[in-house]
Phi, psi and omega in degrees: 000133181287131176256117183260144169235146182273131177229181180232147176290130178268317182199155175231132177242122180262109179287318171197186188299338183244010184215130181210162175240141185238126175253132178230150179287132181195064185294333184261011184266109182258134181208168173261143178303128182108345179279171179232164177237160174252129177237160180203158176275141178299142178229154181264323189229019179207167178290141177300148177258104186280152171226143184257131178220138176287147176286133176273327185284165176282147174304141180097346176292150182287343181235137170276142180231135180233139173257129192227133174264129179285131171260116191308317181254023182286162182279331189239313190300324176299326178288321177297322182295333182276355180294153178229165178305132180099342178291149180275149180214149177265139180231127174300138188286350182230140175285165180222167171105154181236019180274061185233162184295336179286356173252010179247124180295169178292156178188174178277312183241131174256118174263128175247104183253124184224151165239143175054228182286358175297353177288341187311302183298329179294323180298321177293315180298320182292343179267012178247148182292332188303316185298324182282336178278332187267333186236135180289325179230141176231127182235116177257125179240122183242111179263125180221174180285306184228168182302328181297338181277356183278078180283157176064027180297322180300316179298315184290321177292328177294317177296320179298322178294323182283331186240050189302325183272351188242332190233142169219149181243122184239105174284145178228125180253129183264339184240358179245106185263007176292127179303126180226127183303129177090350181256151168253160182233138181126203179253146183304313180302319180295323180289331173292312183297323182281343185088356182295326181291318178297317180297317184291330185256359180055045178213167182229157171266114178209189184293345177266006179266151165238132185240123174256131181242127179215124180153211185286148185302327181295317178298315183297315180299311184290324178294318177300320181297312183287328176291326177298327177294339177264005176091012180260137184232162178299139179277127176231152179301317182279346180213091183302140179217205187239357187238126177238137190229155173211133176212141173200157180233152177221153180233000000 
């Protein structure tokens, strides 16, 4: 049974009409970077309708932050987008999920491949010391439709400046084909298959790589297929591999 606690919205950031970030007060909410929480709107005469979102913030911050894509005809996200500072929100009292570094084996290069709001857990992980201690190279690839969807660029470019020899951030646009310095165009699986992603990030997919996949199911399925052609397999407890995955949808 879900145990809800009432919290309040601290701030809302609107990246554009269909993408926003929500900050809520949660000083006593302890989690591991990469986990997610369930939130819901308060109701008077029915059960809350929960939605799961990964924390963007680092563990220990006084506010939880979630990046959320609005689904135009969705049941919940349009209402979440209309929230303002001070509004009440329900928060599940316990975090969930295993998309954390303690479930990722050791390796030389950590690839973080995301589409859309799937970038969320990576932002939390990148703000922790562990990732920099465990991997010689870290490559974050964010696939979105247009440049406007590239949220948190300031944070990522700041990390890239601080970790110049260890980290790179690679935006990928799927619907904007205008040449833009520093961006790749197309779908992440195709860019893996062509070798363009490796060339752009100065890293390779091999047996010393660990690959985290987070985002829409089509990207995850197709990326797994092309990575398998390079000899990389899903990581299981009984059979260690190189690929760890997370996917969820919200409306």
